[in-house]
Each structure stands twice: as C-alpha cells, then as structure tokens.
MARNU-529682 format. One line per field, with one value per atom (N, C-alpha, C): residue number from 1; x, y, z; atom name; residue in one letter. Coordinates in Angstrom, 3 decimals, decimal comma. Example, Ala and Ser with C-alpha at 12.3 -4.5 7.8 and 13.67 -1.06 7.14 Angstrom:
seq: [1 / 1 / 1 / 2 / 2 / 2]
east: [13,190 / 12,300 / 13,200 / 12,850 / 13,670 / 12,900]
north: [-5,690 / -4,500 / -3,300 / -2,250 / -1,060 / 0,030]
up: [7,800 / 7,800 / 7,800 / 7,080 / 7,140 / 7,870]
atom: [N / CA / C / N / CA / C]
type: [A / A / A / S / S / S]
END
This chain:
seq: [1 / 1 / 1 / 2 / 2 / 2 / 3 / 3 / 3 / 4 / 4 / 4 / 5 / 5 / 5 / 6 / 6 / 6 / 7 / 7 / 7 / 8 / 8 / 8 / 9 / 9 / 9 / 10 / 10 / 10 / 11 / 11 / 11 / 12 / 12 / 12 / 13 / 13 / 13 / 14 / 14 / 14 / 15 / 15 / 15 / 16 / 16 / 16 / 17 / 17 / 17 / 18 / 18 / 18 / 19 / 19 / 19 / 20 / 20 / 20 / 21 / 21 / 21 / 22 / 22 / 22 / 23 / 23 / 23 / 24 / 24 / 24 / 25 / 25 / 25 / 26 / 26 / 26 / 27 / 27 / 27 / 28 / 28 / 28 / 29 / 29 / 29 / 30 / 30 / 30 / 31 / 31 / 31 / 32 / 32 / 32 / 33 / 33 / 33 / 34 / 34 / 34 / 35 / 35 / 35 / 36 / 36 / 36 / 37 / 37 / 37 / 38 / 38 / 38 / 39 / 39 / 39 / 40 / 40 / 40 / 41 / 41 / 41 / 42 / 42 / 42 / 43 / 43 / 43 / 44 / 44 / 44 / 45 / 45 / 45 / 46 / 46 / 46 / 47 / 47 / 47 / 48 / 48 / 48 / 49 / 49 / 49 / 50 / 50 / 50 / 51 / 51 / 51 / 52 / 52 / 52 / 53 / 53 / 53 / 54 / 54 / 54 / 55 / 55 / 55 / 56 / 56 / 56 / 57 / 57 / 57 / 58 / 58 / 58 / 59 / 59 / 59 / 60 / 60 / 60 / 61 / 61 / 61 / 62 / 62 / 62 / 63 / 63 / 63 / 64 / 64 / 64 / 65 / 65 / 65 / 66 / 66 / 66 / 67 / 67 / 67 / 68 / 68 / 68 / 69 / 69 / 69 / 70 / 70 / 70 / 71 / 71 / 71 / 72 / 72 / 72 / 73 / 73 / 73 / 74 / 74 / 74 / 75 / 75 / 75 / 76 / 76 / 76 / 77 / 77 / 77 / 78 / 78 / 78 / 79 / 79 / 79 / 80 / 80 / 80 / 81 / 81 / 81 / 82 / 82 / 82 / 83 / 83 / 83 / 84 / 84 / 84 / 85 / 85 / 85 / 86 / 86 / 86 / 87 / 87 / 87 / 88 / 88 / 88 / 89 / 89 / 89]
east: [0,729 / -0,102 / 0,937 / 1,886 / 2,993 / 3,167 / 3,567 / 3,954 / 2,853 / 1,736 / 0,602 / 0,444 / 0,761 / 0,683 / 2,034 / 3,311 / 4,389 / 4,716 / 3,839 / 4,070 / 3,205 / 2,387 / 1,488 / 0,556 / -0,025 / -1,263 / -0,669 / 0,532 / 1,151 / 1,411 / 1,902 / 2,128 / 1,186 / 0,040 / -1,193 / -1,611 / -1,713 / -2,160 / -1,359 / -0,119 / 0,666 / 0,414 / 0,139 / -0,105 / -1,635 / -2,525 / -3,924 / -3,650 / -2,653 / -2,461 / -1,874 / -0,912 / -0,232 / -1,450 / -2,395 / -3,279 / -4,529 / -4,698 / -5,896 / -5,520 / -4,253 / -3,962 / -4,594 / -5,282 / -6,177 / -7,603 / -8,029 / -9,463 / -9,514 / -9,844 / -9,680 / -10,806 / -12,061 / -13,250 / -12,939 / -12,227 / -11,946 / -10,947 / -10,025 / -8,670 / -9,398 / -10,176 / -10,939 / -11,704 / -12,444 / -13,335 / -12,490 / -11,449 / -10,469 / -9,929 / -9,409 / -8,692 / -9,700 / -10,977 / -11,937 / -12,186 / -12,286 / -12,396 / -11,388 / -10,164 / -8,900 / -8,583 / -8,925 / -8,655 / -9,663 / -10,999 / -11,878 / -11,759 / -11,415 / -11,071 / -9,865 / -8,766 / -7,638 / -7,956 / -8,712 / -8,975 / -9,830 / -10,852 / -11,779 / -11,480 / -10,852 / -10,566 / -9,337 / -8,200 / -6,889 / -6,607 / -6,950 / -6,367 / -7,343 / -8,628 / -9,478 / -9,858 / -9,573 / -10,083 / -8,833 / -7,883 / -6,847 / -5,616 / -5,099 / -3,986 / -4,395 / -5,342 / -5,464 / -5,621 / -6,060 / -6,300 / -4,829 / -3,987 / -2,689 / -1,669 / -2,161 / -1,266 / -0,103 / -0,317 / 0,748 / 0,737 / -0,661 / -0,998 / -2,336 / -2,639 / -3,973 / -4,109 / -5,182 / -5,688 / -5,829 / -5,241 / -5,229 / -5,771 / -6,946 / -7,514 / -7,838 / -8,124 / -8,692 / -9,392 / -10,462 / -11,240 / -10,951 / -11,358 / -11,053 / -11,472 / -12,738 / -13,307 / -12,262 / -11,798 / -10,970 / -9,594 / -9,213 / -7,986 / -8,206 / -9,287 / -9,634 / -9,583 / -10,187 / -10,258 / -8,834 / -8,140 / -6,679 / -6,077 / -6,149 / -5,663 / -6,274 / -7,525 / -7,899 / -7,425 / -7,252 / -6,842 / -5,193 / -4,572 / -3,265 / -3,356 / -4,332 / -4,485 / -4,700 / -5,535 / -5,783 / -4,491 / -3,805 / -2,561 / -1,501 / -1,339 / -0,515 / -1,054 / -2,208 / -2,757 / -2,454 / -2,710 / -2,518 / -0,863 / -0,037 / 1,375 / 1,737 / 1,069 / 1,441 / 1,107 / -0,091 / -0,704 / 0,391 / 0,811 / 1,662 / 3,133 / 3,584 / 4,804 / 4,761 / 3,464 / 3,079 / 3,455 / 2,729 / 2,668 / 4,237 / 4,847 / 6,515 / 7,201 / 7,012 / 7,805 / 7,209 / 5,927 / 5,676 / 6,233 / 6,471 / 7,079 / 8,557 / 9,165 / 10,718 / 10,854 / 9,934 / 10,183 / 9,943]
north: [-1,052 / 0,018 / 1,191 / 1,204 / 2,419 / 2,990 / 2,008 / 2,654 / 3,422 / 2,995 / 3,618 / 5,178 / 5,314 / 6,630 / 7,471 / 6,877 / 7,623 / 7,579 / 7,040 / 6,894 / 7,681 / 7,164 / 7,686 / 8,808 / 8,519 / 9,497 / 10,820 / 11,126 / 12,175 / 13,151 / 12,274 / 12,871 / 13,610 / 12,711 / 13,332 / 14,574 / 14,344 / 15,533 / 16,756 / 16,681 / 17,846 / 18,414 / 17,672 / 18,276 / 19,003 / 18,410 / 18,967 / 20,263 / 20,275 / 21,479 / 22,581 / 22,173 / 23,086 / 23,963 / 23,220 / 23,765 / 24,556 / 24,238 / 24,652 / 25,390 / 25,837 / 26,488 / 27,751 / 27,899 / 29,111 / 28,945 / 27,731 / 27,354 / 25,987 / 26,120 / 24,871 / 23,859 / 24,240 / 23,364 / 22,586 / 23,443 / 22,919 / 21,854 / 22,193 / 21,180 / 19,987 / 20,167 / 18,827 / 18,042 / 18,807 / 17,998 / 17,221 / 17,827 / 17,081 / 15,926 / 16,187 / 14,957 / 13,930 / 14,465 / 13,395 / 12,447 / 12,986 / 12,289 / 11,349 / 11,850 / 11,077 / 9,965 / 10,272 / 9,217 / 8,234 / 8,627 / 7,499 / 6,704 / 7,309 / 6,489 / 5,783 / 6,214 / 5,311 / 4,259 / 4,525 / 3,480 / 2,240 / 2,747 / 1,783 / 1,029 / 1,800 / 1,286 / 0,600 / 1,288 / 0,793 / -0,061 / 0,345 / -0,467 / -1,835 / -1,470 / -2,672 / -3,602 / -2,998 / -3,816 / -4,244 / -3,258 / -3,500 / -4,188 / -3,668 / -4,277 / -5,729 / -6,232 / -7,454 / -8,490 / -7,899 / -8,738 / -8,942 / -8,016 / -8,286 / -8,757 / -9,024 / -9,669 / -8,720 / -7,514 / -6,548 / -6,141 / -6,123 / -5,477 / -5,898 / -6,073 / -6,428 / -5,884 / -5,324 / -4,644 / -5,967 / -5,606 / -6,741 / -5,983 / -6,143 / -5,683 / -4,231 / -3,866 / -2,520 / -2,504 / -1,807 / -1,764 / -0,202 / -0,111 / 0,970 / 2,361 / 2,326 / 3,492 / 3,930 / 3,575 / 4,010 / 4,277 / 3,707 / 3,959 / 5,439 / 5,729 / 7,004 / 8,074 / 7,670 / 8,758 / 9,164 / 8,047 / 8,557 / 9,293 / 9,038 / 10,000 / 11,346 / 11,408 / 12,834 / 13,448 / 12,814 / 13,380 / 14,115 / 13,167 / 13,439 / 14,785 / 14,819 / 15,847 / 17,398 / 17,139 / 18,364 / 18,812 / 17,657 / 18,032 / 18,821 / 18,111 / 18,823 / 20,458 / 20,613 / 22,029 / 22,932 / 22,535 / 23,469 / 23,689 / 22,668 / 22,843 / 23,988 / 23,834 / 24,819 / 26,283 / 26,494 / 27,728 / 28,090 / 27,278 / 27,701 / 27,992 / 27,300 / 27,796 / 29,064 / 29,413 / 30,725 / 31,756 / 31,581 / 32,600 / 33,076 / 31,742 / 31,942 / 32,835 / 32,495 / 33,192 / 34,698 / 34,888 / 36,416 / 37,086 / 36,545 / 37,106 / 37,454 / 36,676 / 36,774 / 37,733 / 38,057 / 39,126 / 40,453]
up: [0,027 / -0,009 / 0,055 / 0,573 / 0,758 / -0,751 / -1,660 / -3,075 / -3,601 / -3,462 / -3,787 / -3,432 / -2,120 / -1,437 / -1,748 / -2,121 / -2,214 / -3,633 / -4,518 / -6,135 / -6,748 / -7,583 / -8,546 / -8,111 / -7,066 / -6,649 / -6,104 / -5,436 / -5,110 / -6,318 / -7,286 / -8,715 / -9,141 / -9,454 / -9,874 / -8,996 / -7,690 / -6,779 / -7,056 / -7,340 / -7,416 / -8,763 / -9,875 / -11,178 / -10,994 / -10,280 / -10,057 / -9,223 / -8,314 / -7,622 / -8,415 / -9,353 / -10,074 / -11,008 / -11,538 / -12,267 / -11,670 / -10,396 / -9,881 / -8,274 / -8,125 / -6,908 / -6,867 / -5,650 / -5,368 / -5,564 / -6,021 / -6,383 / -5,485 / -4,221 / -3,243 / -3,817 / -4,086 / -4,457 / -5,741 / -6,685 / -8,050 / -7,700 / -6,983 / -6,686 / -6,018 / -4,997 / -4,310 / -5,317 / -6,260 / -6,985 / -8,171 / -8,653 / -9,589 / -8,679 / -7,587 / -7,014 / -6,505 / -6,056 / -5,749 / -7,114 / -8,178 / -9,405 / -9,803 / -9,659 / -9,929 / -8,846 / -7,631 / -6,476 / -6,706 / -6,874 / -6,899 / -8,226 / -9,248 / -10,557 / -10,405 / -9,888 / -9,586 / -8,766 / -7,601 / -6,594 / -7,009 / -7,703 / -8,210 / -9,513 / -10,353 / -11,742 / -11,755 / -11,404 / -11,396 / -10,292 / -9,127 / -7,953 / -8,009 / -8,186 / -7,873 / -8,988 / -10,268 / -11,308 / -12,260 / -12,663 / -13,675 / -12,836 / -11,697 / -11,013 / -10,835 / -10,156 / -9,786 / -11,057 / -12,159 / -13,426 / -13,937 / -13,756 / -14,388 / -13,584 / -12,215 / -11,216 / -10,679 / -10,823 / -10,534 / -9,032 / -8,634 / -7,214 / -6,856 / -5,643 / -4,824 / -3,655 / -3,358 / -2,149 / -1,140 / 0,095 / 1,250 / 2,397 / 3,074 / 4,235 / 4,135 / 2,919 / 2,668 / 1,365 / 1,357 / 0,117 / -0,667 / -1,970 / -2,691 / -2,047 / -1,299 / -0,663 / 0,318 / 1,329 / 2,426 / 1,766 / 0,764 / -0,145 / -0,813 / -1,191 / -1,834 / -0,888 / 0,279 / 1,339 / 1,956 / 2,211 / 2,556 / 1,499 / 0,240 / -0,854 / -0,785 / -0,518 / -0,515 / 0,770 / 1,955 / 3,013 / 2,834 / 2,153 / 1,811 / 0,676 / -0,153 / -1,027 / -0,079 / 0,943 / 1,808 / 2,413 / 2,975 / 3,640 / 2,622 / 1,527 / 0,268 / 0,041 / 0,083 / -0,428 / 0,963 / 2,229 / 3,340 / 3,360 / 3,062 / 3,147 / 2,034 / 0,845 / -0,172 / 0,227 / 0,739 / 1,336 / 2,356 / 3,429 / 4,239 / 3,679 / 2,843 / 2,089 / 1,491 / 0,689 / 0,138 / 1,072 / 2,107 / 3,215 / 3,815 / 3,794 / 4,405 / 3,256 / 2,052 / 0,990 / 0,797 / 1,199 / 1,195 / 2,224 / 3,543 / 4,540 / 4,192 / 3,393 / 3,210 / 2,341 / 1,445 / 0,306 / 0,961]
atom: [N / CA / C / N / CA / C / N / CA / C / N / CA / C / N / CA / C / N / CA / C / N / CA / C / N / CA / C / N / CA / C / N / CA / C / N / CA / C / N / CA / C / N / CA / C / N / CA / C / N / CA / C / N / CA / C / N / CA / C / N / CA / C / N / CA / C / N / CA / C / N / CA / C / N / CA / C / N / CA / C / N / CA / C / N / CA / C / N / CA / C / N / CA / C / N / CA / C / N / CA / C / N / CA / C / N / CA / C / N / CA / C / N / CA / C / N / CA / C / N / CA / C / N / CA / C / N / CA / C / N / CA / C / N / CA / C / N / CA / C / N / CA / C / N / CA / C / N / CA / C / N / CA / C / N / CA / C / N / CA / C / N / CA / C / N / CA / C / N / CA / C / N / CA / C / N / CA / C / N / CA / C / N / CA / C / N / CA / C / N / CA / C / N / CA / C / N / CA / C / N / CA / C / N / CA / C / N / CA / C / N / CA / C / N / CA / C / N / CA / C / N / CA / C / N / CA / C / N / CA / C / N / CA / C / N / CA / C / N / CA / C / N / CA / C / N / CA / C / N / CA / C / N / CA / C / N / CA / C / N / CA / C / N / CA / C / N / CA / C / N / CA / C / N / CA / C / N / CA / C / N / CA / C / N / CA / C / N / CA / C / N / CA / C / N / CA / C / N / CA / C / N / CA / C / N / CA / C / N / CA / C]
type: [X / X / X / X / X / X / X / X / X / X / X / X / X / X / X / X / X / X / X / X / X / X / X / X / X / X / X / X / X / X / X / X / X / X / X / X / X / X / X / X / X / X / X / X / X / X / X / X / X / X / X / X / X / X / X / X / X / X / X / X / X / X / X / X / X / X / X / X / X / X / X / X / X / X / X / X / X / X / X / X / X / X / X / X / X / X / X / X / X / X / X / X / X / X / X / X / X / X / X / X / X / X / X / X / X / X / X / X / X / X / X / X / X / X / X / X / X / X / X / X / X / X / X / X / X / X / X / X / X / X / X / X / X / X / X / X / X / X / X / X / X / X / X / X / X / X / X / X / X / X / X / X / X / X / X / X / X / X / X / X / X / X / X / X / X / X / X / X / X / X / X / X / X / X / X / X / X / X / X / X / X / X / X / X / X / X / X / X / X / X / X / X / X / X / X / X / X / X / X / X / X / X / X / X / X / X / X / X / X / X / X / X / X / X / X / X / X / X / X / X / X / X / X / X / X / X / X / X / X / X / X / X / X / X / X / X / X / X / X / X / X / X / X / X / X / X / X / X / X / X / X / X / X / X / X / X / X / X / X / X / X / X / X / X / X / X / X]
END
C-alpha cells in the first residue's frame, strides 16, 4: 500500500495542484474524481487482473479517502509555504 501513497497518486495530486491552486473546491473536485477513478478502476480492477497489485485488508473507498486526506494536507502545506515566501520578500 505504501508505494501507492508515495508513487502515482502524489504526482497526480501535485499536477492537479499546479493547475488549480487558489481554487480549493476545484482542486478537491478534480482530486476526488482522480482518486476515486484510480482506486476503483486501477487498483480494484486493472491491477488484480494483471497480477501487479492487489488490495489486502482495505477496500477502494478507504484508499480514496486516505488519498483525499493527503491531498488536503498537500494543499495546506502549499498555502503555508506561500505565506512564508511572502514574509521573506
């Protein structure tokens, strides 16, 4: 499970952040769509068929919830960093 949270999903979340920063609800909407799609289509359907990956002791919905929580943390961290950069200028 850890490669999932330190691999593809943070990269997708950061790209979504790049294009939607300053518009929190748009950011969360796009992240919700990408996280649910990744959790239910890729993790629950595609990876088990190919034998690459399988979810053990967790279902796709909590997986998407954890990814959304990480997305909120990344957004808050970026706001904090922007405030620090403004204070230094």
